[in-house]
C-alpha positions as CSV (number, residue, x, y, z in Angstrom):
1,M,64.0,104.6,59.2
2,L,63.4,101.8,61.9
3,S,60.0,101.6,63.6
4,K,59.9,101.7,67.2
5,S,59.2,98.0,67.6
6,T,62.2,97.1,65.5
7,L,64.4,99.3,67.8
8,G,62.7,97.3,70.7
9,I,63.1,94.0,69.5
10,A,66.9,94.9,68.7
11,A,67.7,96.2,72.1
12,G,65.9,93.2,73.8
13,I,68.2,90.9,71.7
14,L,71.3,92.8,72.5
15,G,70.4,92.9,76.1
16,S,69.6,89.2,76.0
17,L,72.9,88.5,74.4
18,F,75.0,90.6,76.9
19,V,73.3,88.7,79.9
20,G,74.0,85.3,78.3
21,Y,77.6,86.4,77.7
22,C,77.7,87.5,81.4
23,V,76.3,84.2,82.9
24,Y,78.4,82.2,80.6
25,F,81.7,83.7,81.6
26,D,80.8,84.0,85.5
27,H,79.8,80.0,85.4
28,K,83.3,79.6,83.6
29,R,85.0,81.5,86.2
30,R,83.2,79.8,89.0
31,S,83.7,76.3,87.7
32,D,87.5,76.7,87.6
33,P,89.1,74.6,90.2
34,Q,91.6,77.5,91.2
35,F,88.5,80.0,91.9
36,R,87.8,79.3,95.6
37,Q,91.5,78.9,96.4
38,K,92.2,82.4,94.7
39,L,89.2,83.9,96.4
40,K,90.2,82.9,99.8
41,Q,93.6,84.2,99.1
42,K,92.1,87.5,97.7
43,R,90.1,88.0,100.9
44,A,93.0,87.1,103.3
45,K,95.2,89.6,101.6
46,Q,92.7,92.4,101.7
47,R,91.7,91.2,105.3
48,K,95.4,91.7,106.1
49,E,95.7,95.1,104.5
50,R,92.7,96.5,106.4
51,E,94.4,95.4,109.6
52,N,97.7,97.0,108.6
53,N,95.9,100.3,107.5
54,R,94.1,100.5,110.9
55,G,97.1,99.6,113.0
56,G,95.3,96.2,113.4
57,G,95.6,96.8,117.3
58,K,99.0,95.1,116.9
59,I,102.0,96.5,118.8
60,P,105.0,95.2,117.0
61,D,107.9,93.5,118.9
62,L,109.5,96.3,120.7
63,R,113.0,94.7,120.3
64,D,112.5,94.9,116.7
65,Y,113.7,98.5,116.1
66,E,112.7,98.5,112.3
67,A,108.9,97.2,113.2
68,V,108.7,99.6,115.9
69,Q,109.8,102.5,113.4
70,K,107.5,101.3,110.5
71,F,104.7,100.9,113.4
72,F,105.2,104.6,114.7
73,I,105.1,106.1,111.4
74,Q,102.1,104.2,110.5
75,E,100.3,105.3,113.8
76,V,101.4,109.0,113.3
77,Q,100.4,108.9,109.7
78,L,96.8,107.2,110.2
79,G,96.2,109.3,113.1
80,E,97.0,112.5,111.2
81,E,94.7,111.0,108.5
82,L,91.6,110.4,110.8
83,L,92.0,113.8,112.7
84,G,91.9,115.4,109.1
85,T,88.7,113.3,108.0
86,G,87.0,114.4,111.5
87,D,87.2,110.8,113.2
88,V,88.8,112.3,116.4
89,D,88.4,109.1,118.7
90,N,90.4,106.8,116.1
91,G,92.8,109.4,115.6
92,I,93.6,110.3,119.0
93,E,94.0,106.5,119.8
94,H,96.5,106.0,116.9
95,L,98.5,108.9,117.9
96,T,98.6,107.7,121.4
97,N,99.8,104.5,120.3
98,A,102.6,106.2,118.4
99,V,103.6,108.3,121.7
100,A,103.7,105.0,123.6
101,V,105.9,103.4,121.4
102,C,108.1,106.6,120.7
103,G,111.7,106.6,121.8
104,Q,111.5,110.2,122.9
105,P,108.0,110.7,123.9
106,Q,108.3,114.2,125.7
107,Q,109.7,115.8,122.0
108,L,106.8,114.0,120.4
109,L,104.2,115.3,123.2
110,S,105.7,118.9,122.7
111,V,105.4,118.8,119.0
112,L,101.8,117.8,119.4
113,Q,101.0,120.1,122.1
114,Q,101.9,122.7,119.4
115,T,100.1,121.3,116.2
116,L,97.0,119.8,117.8
117,P,93.9,121.7,119.2
118,P,94.0,121.8,123.0
119,Q,90.9,119.6,123.7
120,I,92.4,116.9,121.3
121,F,95.8,117.0,122.9
122,Q,94.2,116.8,126.4
123,E,92.2,114.0,125.3
124,L,95.7,112.1,124.1
125,V,97.3,112.7,127.3
126,R,94.4,111.5,129.2
127,R,94.7,108.2,127.6
128,L,98.3,107.9,127.4
129,P,98.9,106.0,130.6
130,S,96.3,103.2,129.7
131,V,97.9,103.0,126.5
132,S,101.3,102.7,127.9
133,Q,100.0,100.0,130.4
134,K,98.4,97.8,127.5
135,I,102.0,97.7,125.9
136,A,103.6,97.1,129.0
137,N,101.3,94.2,129.5
138,I,101.8,93.0,125.9
139,V,105.7,93.3,126.3
140,A,105.4,91.5,129.6
141,S,103.4,88.7,128.4
142,S,105.8,88.3,125.4
143,E,108.9,86.0,125.8
144,G,111.9,87.3,127.3
145,P,112.3,91.2,128.5
146,A,112.3,93.9,126.2
147,P,115.6,95.9,125.9
148,P,115.4,99.4,127.7
149,R,113.6,102.1,125.6
150,R,115.3,105.1,124.6
151,G,114.1,108.4,126.0
152,G,113.0,106.9,129.6
153,G,110.2,104.7,130.2
154,G,106.4,105.4,130.9
155,L,104.7,108.9,131.0
156,E,102.5,110.1,133.4
157,E,99.9,113.0,133.0
158,D,102.0,115.4,135.3
159,D,104.8,115.2,132.7
160,V,103.4,117.1,130.4
161,E,102.1,120.5,130.5
């Protein structure tokens, strides 16, 4: 049987070898000419994914039907997910974005009214005019007029029961 001191020495040697291995390969990785470029690309990709997952506050070009549809679905899913995890404010924000770009907001609002708790739905309706105005400002500042939306324009708080 090995003594405690022999085991301690063996563990120390193995630990030193492992640390040396890590240091060697870290140095080799960092001295790679492509390392910084790859790192910047990786960080840019992660930043873009985070923005896409949060909606990034970027309203799509309302003339591009596919982009609007993708944005709508993404915002609804993200809003439902956030509400499910208890992040009510951000969940309402994303659902409000979805309603604001929706082609038929009245139908979506009636579905949301049936599925959401009353206090959350009322907050969504309260925020809707300001978000609709924000989107209208974005459309107005973009080049050229946007085509007319299906389902008839902006919503007022009185439009929803």
